[in-house]
C-alpha atoms as a printed R data frame, in Angstrom:
    type eleno elety resid chain resno        x        y       z
1   ATOM     1    CA   MET     A     1 -101.176  -38.311  91.381
2   ATOM     2    CA   LYS     A     2 -101.757  -39.852  94.811
3   ATOM     3    CA   CYS     A     3 -100.855  -43.270  93.387
4   ATOM     4    CA   LEU     A     4  -97.595  -41.879  92.043
5   ATOM     5    CA   ASN     A     5  -96.756  -40.367  95.410
6   ATOM     6    CA   TRP     A     6  -97.359  -43.704  97.135
7   ATOM     7    CA   ILE     A     7  -95.074  -45.453  94.641
8   ATOM     8    CA   ILE     A     8  -92.319  -42.934  95.344
9   ATOM     9    CA   VAL     A     9  -92.724  -43.330  99.122
10  ATOM    10    CA   LEU     A    10  -92.722  -47.142  98.832
11  ATOM    11    CA   THR     A    11  -89.554  -47.043  96.698
12  ATOM    12    CA   ILE     A    12  -87.797  -44.894  99.308
13  ATOM    13    CA   ILE     A    13  -88.831  -47.251 102.129
14  ATOM    14    CA   ILE     A    14  -87.618  -50.358 100.265
15  ATOM    15    CA   SER     A    15  -84.300  -48.675  99.458
16  ATOM    16    CA   ALA     A    16  -83.823  -47.753 103.121
17  ATOM    17    CA   ILE     A    17  -84.541  -51.326 104.225
18  ATOM    18    CA   LEU     A    18  -82.027  -52.718 101.744
19  ATOM    19    CA   LEU     A    19  -79.370  -50.358 103.074
20  ATOM    20    CA   ILE     A    20  -79.740  -51.546 106.662
21  ATOM    21    CA   LEU     A    21  -80.036  -55.262 105.901
22  ATOM    22    CA   PRO     A    22  -76.923  -57.431 106.526
23  ATOM    23    CA   THR     A    23  -74.795  -57.631 103.408
24  ATOM    24    CA   THR     A    24  -74.065  -61.337 103.731
25  ATOM    25    CA   ALA     A    25  -75.711  -62.871 100.662
26  ATOM    26    CA   TYR     A    26  -78.108  -65.705 101.536
27  ATOM    27    CA   SER     A    27  -80.291  -67.592  99.109
28  ATOM    28    CA   GLN     A    28  -83.998  -67.708  99.868
29  ATOM    29    CA   ASN     A    29  -83.776  -71.229 101.317
30  ATOM    30    CA   ASN     A    30  -80.441  -70.702 103.102
31  ATOM    31    CA   ASP     A    31  -78.620  -73.124 100.805
32  ATOM    32    CA   TRP     A    32  -75.890  -70.582 100.083
33  ATOM    33    CA   ILE     A    33  -73.841  -67.996 101.943
34  ATOM    34    CA   VAL     A    34  -71.487  -65.667 100.092
35  ATOM    35    CA   TYR     A    35  -68.637  -63.967 101.952
36  ATOM    36    CA   THR     A    36  -66.931  -60.891 100.516
37  ATOM    37    CA   PRO     A    37  -64.604  -58.235 101.964
38  ATOM    38    CA   GLU     A    38  -67.648  -56.014 102.338
39  ATOM    39    CA   ASN     A    39  -69.621  -58.353 104.620
40  ATOM    40    CA   SER     A    40  -66.891  -60.356 106.382
41  ATOM    41    CA   GLY     A    41  -63.216  -60.464 107.281
42  ATOM    42    CA   LEU     A    42  -62.298  -62.071 103.958
43  ATOM    43    CA   PRO     A    43  -59.343  -59.971 102.739
44  ATOM    44    CA   SER     A    44  -59.977  -60.324  98.993
45  ATOM    45    CA   ILE     A    45  -62.605  -61.412  96.483
46  ATOM    46    CA   ASN     A    46  -59.902  -63.493  94.767
47  ATOM    47    CA   VAL     A    47  -60.068  -66.863  96.587
48  ATOM    48    CA   SER     A    48  -57.478  -69.289  95.248
49  ATOM    49    CA   ALA     A    49  -57.260  -72.134  97.808
50  ATOM    50    CA   ILE     A    50  -59.238  -73.558 100.740
51  ATOM    51    CA   THR     A    51  -58.613  -76.240 103.358
52  ATOM    52    CA   ILE     A    52  -60.250  -77.229 106.670
53  ATOM    53    CA   ASP     A    53  -58.170  -78.134 109.730
54  ATOM    54    CA   PRO     A    54  -59.038  -80.884 112.282
55  ATOM    55    CA   GLN     A    55  -60.677  -78.275 114.540
56  ATOM    56    CA   GLY     A    56  -63.041  -77.269 111.752
57  ATOM    57    CA   ASN     A    57  -61.396  -73.920 111.040
58  ATOM    58    CA   ALA     A    58  -61.483  -72.814 107.416
59  ATOM    59    CA   TRP     A    59  -58.196  -71.579 105.945
60  ATOM    60    CA   ILE     A    60  -58.624  -69.489 102.832
61  ATOM    61    CA   GLY     A    61  -55.876  -68.419 100.448
62  ATOM    62    CA   THR     A    62  -56.445  -65.255  98.446
63  ATOM    63    CA   GLY     A    63  -54.645  -63.286  95.771
64  ATOM    64    CA   LEU     A    64  -54.329  -63.585  92.031
65  ATOM    65    CA   TRP     A    65  -51.262  -65.054  90.404
66  ATOM    66    CA   ASP     A    66  -49.946  -65.162  86.870
67  ATOM    67    CA   SER     A    67  -47.036  -66.803  85.093
68  ATOM    68    CA   ASP     A    68  -45.606  -63.328  84.606
69  ATOM    69    CA   SER     A    69  -45.293  -61.913  88.119
70  ATOM    70    CA   SER     A    70  -45.028  -58.415  86.701
71  ATOM    71    CA   VAL     A    71  -48.664  -58.607  85.606
72  ATOM    72    CA   TYR     A    72  -50.088  -58.562  89.117
73  ATOM    73    CA   TYR     A    73  -48.898  -57.349  92.477
74  ATOM    74    CA   PRO     A    74  -50.694  -58.320  95.703
75  ATOM    75    CA   LEU     A    75  -53.342  -55.871  96.783
76  ATOM    76    CA   PRO     A    76  -53.146  -54.465 100.332
77  ATOM    77    CA   GLY     A    77  -54.439  -56.988 102.870
78  ATOM    78    CA   GLU     A    78  -54.392  -60.041 100.604
79  ATOM    79    CA   GLY     A    79  -52.926  -63.249 101.941
80  ATOM    80    CA   LEU     A    80  -54.094  -66.100 104.170
81  ATOM    81    CA   ALA     A    81  -57.330  -65.943 106.209
82  ATOM    82    CA   LYS     A    82  -58.518  -68.186 109.044
83  ATOM    83    CA   PHE     A    83  -62.263  -68.363 109.813
84  ATOM    84    CA   ASP     A    84  -63.510  -70.246 112.889
85  ATOM    85    CA   GLY     A    85  -67.179  -69.682 112.155
86  ATOM    86    CA   GLU     A    86  -67.313  -66.340 113.939
87  ATOM    87    CA   ASN     A    87  -63.940  -64.608 113.790
88  ATOM    88    CA   TRP     A    88  -61.582  -63.868 110.912
89  ATOM    89    CA   THR     A    89  -57.788  -63.660 111.235
90  ATOM    90    CA   VAL     A    90  -55.706  -62.463 108.286
91  ATOM    91    CA   TYR     A    91  -52.043  -63.311 107.783
92  ATOM    92    CA   ASN     A    92  -50.091  -61.372 105.161
93  ATOM    93    CA   LYS     A    93  -46.639  -59.969 104.473
94  ATOM    94    CA   ASP     A    94  -47.263  -57.052 106.822
95  ATOM    95    CA   ASN     A    95  -47.817  -59.127 109.976
96  ATOM    96    CA   THR     A    96  -46.083  -62.475 109.295
97  ATOM    97    CA   TYR     A    97  -43.213  -64.112 107.436
98  ATOM    98    CA   LEU     A    98  -45.527  -65.164 104.616
99  ATOM    99    CA   PRO     A    99  -43.277  -64.882 101.525
100 ATOM   100    CA   ASP     A   100  -46.022  -63.671  99.171
101 ATOM   101    CA   ALA     A   101  -49.661  -62.616  99.499
102 ATOM   102    CA   ARG     A   102  -50.596  -64.606  96.395
103 ATOM   103    CA   ILE     A   103  -51.681  -67.977  97.820
104 ATOM   104    CA   SER     A   104  -51.903  -70.758  95.253
105 ATOM   105    CA   ALA     A   105  -52.155  -73.926  97.396
106 ATOM   106    CA   LEU     A   106  -53.005  -75.057 100.940
107 ATOM   107    CA   ALA     A   107  -52.631  -78.388 102.769
108 ATOM   108    CA   ILE     A   108  -52.679  -79.588 106.391
109 ATOM   109    CA   ASP     A   109  -50.375  -82.311 107.717
110 ATOM   110    CA   GLN     A   110  -51.075  -84.889 110.434
111 ATOM   111    CA   GLN     A   111  -49.793  -82.513 113.131
112 ATOM   112    CA   GLY     A   112  -52.181  -79.751 112.044
113 ATOM   113    CA   ASN     A   113  -49.498  -77.574 110.465
114 ATOM   114    CA   ILE     A   114  -50.642  -75.422 107.548
115 ATOM   115    CA   TRP     A   115  -48.548  -75.716 104.379
116 ATOM   116    CA   ILE     A   116  -48.913  -72.721 102.106
117 ATOM   117    CA   GLY     A   117  -47.870  -72.531  98.480
118 ATOM   118    CA   THR     A   118  -47.259  -69.022  97.182
119 ATOM   119    CA   TRP     A   119  -45.918  -67.414  94.047
120 ATOM   120    CA   ASN     A   120  -42.693  -66.719  95.952
121 ATOM   121    CA   GLY     A   121  -41.978  -69.862  97.954
122 ATOM   122    CA   LEU     A   122  -43.417  -72.455 100.339
123 ATOM   123    CA   ALA     A   123  -44.344  -71.667 103.956
124 ATOM   124    CA   MET     A   124  -45.283  -73.794 106.978
125 ATOM   125    CA   PHE     A   125  -47.289  -72.311 109.868
126 ATOM   126    CA   ASP     A   126  -47.862  -74.228 113.118
127 ATOM   127    CA   GLY     A   127  -50.127  -71.607 114.677
128 ATOM   128    CA   GLU     A   128  -47.261  -69.627 116.176
129 ATOM   129    CA   ASN     A   129  -44.106  -70.061 114.117
130 ATOM   130    CA   TRP     A   130  -43.346  -69.755 110.418
131 ATOM   131    CA   ILE     A   131  -40.819  -71.617 108.281
132 ATOM   132    CA   VAL     A   132  -40.229  -70.411 104.722
133 ATOM   133    CA   TYR     A   133  -38.670  -72.611 102.040
134 ATOM   134    CA   ASN     A   134  -37.344  -71.055  98.849
135 ATOM   135    CA   MET     A   135  -34.692  -71.628  96.179
136 ATOM   136    CA   ASP     A   136  -31.972  -70.301  98.499
137 ATOM   137    CA   ASN     A   137  -32.546  -72.513 101.564
138 ATOM   138    CA   SER     A   138  -34.161  -75.687 100.197
139 ATOM   139    CA   GLY     A   139  -34.382  -78.042  97.253
140 ATOM   140    CA   ILE     A   140  -37.338  -76.278  95.647
141 ATOM   141    CA   PRO     A   141  -36.296  -75.674  92.022
142 ATOM   142    CA   ASN     A   142  -38.753  -72.846  91.415
143 ATOM   143    CA   ARG     A   143  -40.089  -70.135  93.712
144 ATOM   144    CA   SER     A   144  -43.640  -70.587  92.387
145 ATOM   145    CA   VAL     A   145  -45.571  -73.345  94.201
146 ATOM   146    CA   LEU     A   146  -48.870  -74.230  92.504
147 ATOM   147    CA   SER     A   147  -50.078  -77.334  94.381
148 ATOM   148    CA   ILE     A   148  -49.430  -79.346  97.554
149 ATOM   149    CA   ALA     A   149  -50.464  -82.828  98.711
150 ATOM   150    CA   ILE     A   150  -49.387  -84.750 101.827
151 ATOM   151    CA   ASP     A   151  -49.268  -88.549 101.931
152 ATOM   152    CA   SER     A   152  -50.031  -90.909 104.824
153 ATOM   153    CA   GLU     A   153  -46.390  -90.855 105.947
154 ATOM   154    CA   GLY     A   154  -46.326  -87.069 106.149
155 ATOM   155    CA   THR     A   155  -44.245  -86.593 103.011
156 ATOM   156    CA   LYS     A   156  -45.023  -83.369 101.168
157 ATOM   157    CA   TRP     A   157  -45.501  -83.447  97.404
158 ATOM   158    CA   ILE     A   158  -45.169  -80.021  95.815
159 ATOM   159    CA   GLY     A   159  -46.114  -78.968  92.314
160 ATOM   160    CA   THR     A   160  -44.130  -76.096  90.825
161 ATOM   161    CA   PHE     A   161  -44.346  -73.780  87.870
162 ATOM   162    CA   GLU     A   162  -42.188  -75.117  85.003
163 ATOM   163    CA   ASN     A   163  -39.886  -77.186  87.250
164 ATOM   164    CA   GLY     A   164  -41.805  -80.371  87.949
165 ATOM   165    CA   LEU     A   165  -42.861  -82.266  91.051
166 ATOM   166    CA   VAL     A   166  -40.953  -82.069  94.344
167 ATOM   167    CA   LYS     A   167  -40.909  -84.626  97.168
168 ATOM   168    CA   PHE     A   168  -39.964  -83.386 100.658
169 ATOM   169    CA   ASP     A   169  -39.728  -85.955 103.478
170 ATOM   170    CA   GLY     A   170  -38.734  -83.428 106.140
171 ATOM   171    CA   GLU     A   171  -35.027  -83.655 105.359
172 ATOM   172    CA   ASN     A   172  -34.448  -84.521 101.710
173 ATOM   173    CA   TRP     A   173  -35.761  -82.947  98.535
174 ATOM   174    CA   THR     A   174  -36.280  -84.939  95.323
175 ATOM   175    CA   VAL     A   175  -37.323  -83.392  92.014
176 ATOM   176    CA   TYR     A   176  -39.220  -85.253  89.270
177 ATOM   177    CA   ASN     A   177  -39.454  -83.618  85.869
178 ATOM   178    CA   SER     A   178  -39.638  -84.423  82.159
179 ATOM   179    CA   HIS     A   179  -35.901  -85.215  82.119
180 ATOM   180    CA   ASN     A   180  -35.847  -87.898  84.825
181 ATOM   181    CA   SER     A   181  -39.434  -89.209  84.871
182 ATOM   182    CA   GLU     A   182  -42.432  -89.874  82.645
183 ATOM   183    CA   LEU     A   183  -43.819  -86.357  83.143
184 ATOM   184    CA   THR     A   184  -44.462  -84.665  79.808
185 ATOM   185    CA   ASN     A   185  -44.937  -81.175  81.243
186 ATOM   186    CA   ASN     A   186  -43.204  -79.566  84.212
187 ATOM   187    CA   THR     A   187  -45.952  -77.216  85.353
188 ATOM   188    CA   ILE     A   188  -47.894  -79.129  88.035
189 ATOM   189    CA   ARG     A   189  -51.223  -77.441  88.609
190 ATOM   190    CA   SER     A   190  -52.974  -80.007  90.832
191 ATOM   191    CA   LEU     A   191  -52.116  -82.972  93.063
192 ATOM   192    CA   ALA     A   192  -54.033  -85.681  94.902
193 ATOM   193    CA   ILE     A   193  -53.020  -88.897  96.692
194 ATOM   194    CA   ASP     A   194  -55.364  -91.888  96.893
195 ATOM   195    CA   LYS     A   195  -55.602  -94.577  99.577
196 ATOM   196    CA   HIS     A   196  -53.126  -96.797  97.693
197 ATOM   197    CA   GLY     A   197  -50.444  -94.103  97.738
198 ATOM   198    CA   ASN     A   198  -50.762  -93.255  94.046
199 ATOM   199    CA   LYS     A   199  -49.901  -89.637  93.293
200 ATOM   200    CA   TRP     A   200  -52.314  -88.121  90.778
201 ATOM   201    CA   ILE     A   201  -50.589  -85.281  88.983
202 ATOM   202    CA   GLY     A   202  -52.399  -82.730  86.869
203 ATOM   203    CA   THR     A   203  -50.157  -80.833  84.466
204 ATOM   204    CA   TYR     A   204  -50.501  -77.763  82.293
205 ATOM   205    CA   TYR     A   205  -50.999  -79.051  78.701
206 ATOM   206    CA   GLY     A   206  -49.268  -82.314  79.625
207 ATOM   207    CA   GLY     A   207  -52.199  -84.464  80.646
208 ATOM   208    CA   LEU     A   208  -52.690  -86.472  83.816
209 ATOM   209    CA   ALA     A   209  -49.903  -88.583  85.325
210 ATOM   210    CA   VAL     A   210  -50.066  -91.212  88.071
211 ATOM   211    CA   TYR     A   211  -46.985  -92.156  90.105
212 ATOM   212    CA   ARG     A   212  -46.438  -94.680  92.892
213 ATOM   213    CA   GLU     A   213  -43.003  -95.060  94.415
214 ATOM   214    CA   GLY     A   214  -41.672  -98.559  93.911
215 ATOM   215    CA   GLY     A   215  -44.721  -99.462  91.800
216 ATOM   216    CA   PRO     A   216  -46.862 -101.017  90.665
217 ATOM   217    CA   ILE     A   217  -49.662  -98.492  90.334
218 ATOM   218    CA   ILE     A   218  -52.787  -99.772  92.077
219 ATOM   219    CA   THR     A   219  -56.080  -98.535  90.688
220 ATOM   220    CA   GLY     A   220  -58.465 -101.010  92.369
221 ATOM   221    CA   ILE     A   221  -58.680 -104.138  94.505
222 ATOM   222    CA   ASN     A   222  -58.628 -107.791  93.597
223 ATOM   223    CA   GLU     A   223  -62.253 -108.733  92.911
224 ATOM   224    CA   ASN     A   224  -61.645 -112.187  94.367
225 ATOM   225    CA   THR     A   225  -60.628 -110.735  97.731
226 ATOM   226    CA   PRO     A   226  -63.568 -109.442  99.774
227 ATOM   227    CA   PRO     A   227  -62.714 -106.060 101.286
228 ATOM   228    CA   LYS     A   228  -62.325 -105.845 105.035
229 ATOM   229    CA   ILE     A   229  -64.956 -103.603 106.580
230 ATOM   230    CA   ASP     A   230  -64.061 -101.534 109.641
231 ATOM   231    CA   LEU     A   231  -66.077  -99.061 111.637
232 ATOM   232    CA   SER     A   232  -65.485  -95.748 109.961
233 ATOM   233    CA   LEU     A   233  -66.877  -92.255 110.307
234 ATOM   234    CA   GLU     A   234  -66.450  -90.134 107.205
235 ATOM   235    CA   GLN     A   235  -66.061  -86.357 107.199
236 ATOM   236    CA   ASN     A   236  -69.503  -84.805 107.118
237 ATOM   237    CA   TYR     A   237  -70.493  -82.970 103.968
238 ATOM   238    CA   PRO     A   238  -70.771  -80.155 103.403
239 ATOM   239    CA   ASN     A   239  -68.314  -78.909 106.001
240 ATOM   240    CA   PRO     A   240  -68.537  -76.102 107.021
241 ATOM   241    CA   PHE     A   241  -72.345  -76.288 106.808
242 ATOM   242    CA   ASN     A   242  -75.501  -74.256 107.392
243 ATOM   243    CA   PRO     A   243  -77.956  -75.501 108.471
244 ATOM   244    CA   THR     A   244  -77.909  -79.157 107.357
245 ATOM   245    CA   THR     A   245  -75.099  -81.644 106.813
246 ATOM   246    CA   THR     A   246  -74.815  -85.360 106.013
247 ATOM   247    CA   ILE     A   247  -72.895  -87.745 108.274
248 ATOM   248    CA   GLU     A   248  -71.849  -90.981 106.577
249 ATOM   249    CA   PHE     A   249  -70.484  -93.995 108.427
250 ATOM   250    CA   THR     A   250  -69.753  -97.694 107.894
251 ATOM   251    CA   LEU     A   251  -70.590 -100.456 110.377
252 ATOM   252    CA   PRO     A   252  -68.533 -103.698 110.248
253 ATOM   253    CA   SER     A   253  -71.431 -105.729 111.655
254 ATOM   254    CA   ALA     A   254  -75.037 -105.382 112.707
255 ATOM   255    CA   GLY     A   255  -75.602 -104.103 116.214
256 ATOM   256    CA   PHE     A   256  -76.944 -101.396 118.465
257 ATOM   257    CA   THR     A   257  -75.578  -98.055 117.289
258 ATOM   258    CA   ASN     A   258  -75.431  -94.569 118.788
259 ATOM   259    CA   LEU     A   259  -74.679  -91.431 116.773
260 ATOM   260    CA   LEU     A   260  -74.462  -88.376 119.024
261 ATOM   261    CA   ILE     A   261  -73.554  -84.710 118.550
262 ATOM   262    CA   TYR     A   262  -71.726  -82.814 121.312
263 ATOM   263    CA   ASN     A   263  -70.555  -79.226 121.673
264 ATOM   264    CA   VAL     A   264  -66.950  -78.383 122.550
265 ATOM   265    CA   MET     A   265  -67.915  -78.247 126.255
266 ATOM   266    CA   GLY     A   266  -68.763  -81.961 126.106
267 ATOM   267    CA   GLN     A   267  -72.507  -81.362 126.419
268 ATOM   268    CA   LYS     A   268  -74.805  -83.551 124.345
269 ATOM   269    CA   VAL     A   269  -76.597  -81.527 121.684
270 ATOM   270    CA   ARG     A   270  -78.442  -84.125 119.599
271 ATOM   271    CA   GLU     A   271  -78.999  -87.871 119.490
272 ATOM   272    CA   LEU     A   272  -79.300  -88.756 115.819
273 ATOM   273    CA   VAL     A   273  -79.248  -92.560 116.059
274 ATOM   274    CA   SER     A   274  -80.079  -94.926 118.915
275 ATOM   275    CA   ASP     A   275  -81.151  -98.165 117.314
276 ATOM   276    CA   THR     A   276  -80.027 -101.515 115.947
277 ATOM   277    CA   MET     A   277  -78.561 -101.089 112.472
278 ATOM   278    CA   LYS     A   278  -77.369 -103.431 109.743
279 ATOM   279    CA   ALA     A   279  -73.752 -103.748 108.656
280 ATOM   280    CA   GLY     A   280  -72.689 -101.518 105.794
281 ATOM   281    CA   VAL     A   281  -72.743  -97.879 104.803
282 ATOM   282    CA   HIS     A   282  -75.270  -95.493 106.344
283 ATOM   283    CA   ALA     A   283  -75.946  -91.765 105.971
284 ATOM   284    CA   VAL     A   284  -77.775  -89.533 108.462
285 ATOM   285    CA   ILE     A   285  -78.736  -85.896 107.941
286 ATOM   286    CA   TRP     A   286  -78.428  -83.440 110.829
287 ATOM   287    CA   ASP     A   287  -80.641  -80.388 110.469
288 ATOM   288    CA   GLY     A   288  -78.542  -78.211 112.787
289 ATOM   289    CA   ARG     A   289  -81.011  -78.430 115.694
290 ATOM   290    CA   ASP     A   290  -80.668  -79.761 119.230
291 ATOM   291    CA   ASP     A   291  -82.860  -82.399 120.884
292 ATOM   292    CA   SER     A   292  -85.393  -79.690 121.755
293 ATOM   293    CA   GLY     A   293  -85.703  -78.564 118.153
294 ATOM   294    CA   ASN     A   294  -83.787  -75.321 118.616
295 ATOM   295    CA   PRO     A   295  -81.271  -74.206 115.968
296 ATOM   296    CA   VAL     A   296  -77.697  -74.441 117.242
297 ATOM   297    CA   SER     A   297  -75.248  -71.551 117.072
298 ATOM   298    CA   SER     A   298  -72.138  -71.276 114.916
299 ATOM   299    CA   GLY     A   299  -69.134  -73.202 116.141
300 ATOM   300    CA   ILE     A   300  -67.368  -76.548 116.275
301 ATOM   301    CA   TYR     A   301  -69.378  -79.687 117.052
302 ATOM   302    CA   LEU     A   302  -68.144  -83.205 117.835
303 ATOM   303    CA   ILE     A   303  -69.544  -86.393 116.308
304 ATOM   304    CA   ASN     A   304  -69.474  -89.582 118.377
305 ATOM   305    CA   LEU     A   305  -70.259  -92.894 116.690
306 ATOM   306    CA   LYS     A   306  -70.443  -96.076 118.784
307 ATOM   307    CA   SER     A   307  -71.458  -99.555 117.673
308 ATOM   308    CA   GLY     A   308  -70.704 -102.561 119.839
309 ATOM   309    CA   GLU     A   309  -67.158 -102.234 121.131
310 ATOM   310    CA   HIS     A   310  -66.173  -99.819 118.383
311 ATOM   311    CA   THR     A   311  -66.088  -96.009 118.665
312 ATOM   312    CA   SER     A   312  -65.160  -93.288 116.195
313 ATOM   313    CA   THR     A   313  -65.225  -89.509 116.537
314 ATOM   314    CA   GLY     A   314  -65.094  -86.517 114.235
315 ATOM   315    CA   ARG     A   315  -65.427  -82.737 114.108
316 ATOM   316    CA   MET     A   316  -67.546  -80.396 112.044
317 ATOM   317    CA   LEU     A   317  -68.136  -76.664 111.757
318 ATOM   318    CA   MET     A   318  -71.473  -74.863 111.676
319 ATOM   319    CA   MET     A   319  -71.033  -71.466 109.969
320 ATOM   320    CA   LYS     A   320  -73.976  -69.074 109.864
């Protein structure tokens, strides 16, 4: 009887502890964090698109969409969320000019503007002002935007529902579809642009298409031509991260190399590399600690890579 009573008391204590624990879901070894509307400022459990801006802010599109818009209407609060590692800001139809709370695509241009594909048009947000493009004021042939990619010249490539691929250079709109191109299906679900300028186009039941203006399509480099190696600092991965991330970089020649981490106040946080290194690709893991071994707080951190006369910098976001 006493044993049973102790079991009951222990069960009550454990239940009480679970109720007061933070609801952010961590794995036992901190490899994962799960954000939901219940434990964060995320406006919906339906996450449909994500992109990271140059400052390390995460932009998250939420809201379900369906080919028949009558099937689903946006739930209250759904829309676009910005997360800087600590604070959440939600943009929706109630507080902005966002044309629809169902976000299907996100991209960031070279100026840091956010391009937002929705089920009811395309929007651009520069942090203060909104511009909305739809069938009435632009060359978009369909109000439903499913995918967005931006090339090195800043041209926007927009995938639509049932009306093909759209090119927007800031002034002119050009539509590519199964009637005037090699596309076999006009619903463009995904887009990517490689370093050669090839547009990789994923369609709905129409396979994969590759397009390069002016041709020819380049899928590799001439094996007889040795590639030129420049100092380069790749985006760390994962990003955002907690607590570890990998920083990959390429050195054009052997030499003394420094890889340093700074906070946004310009204060040095960690010296990861201070040594002579060989030419080629290198990868260094940062464990999220400063030079004294203390874990750093959430926020934006700057990467500074210097080798010889060459310097490269980057940004990353620690999210706890």
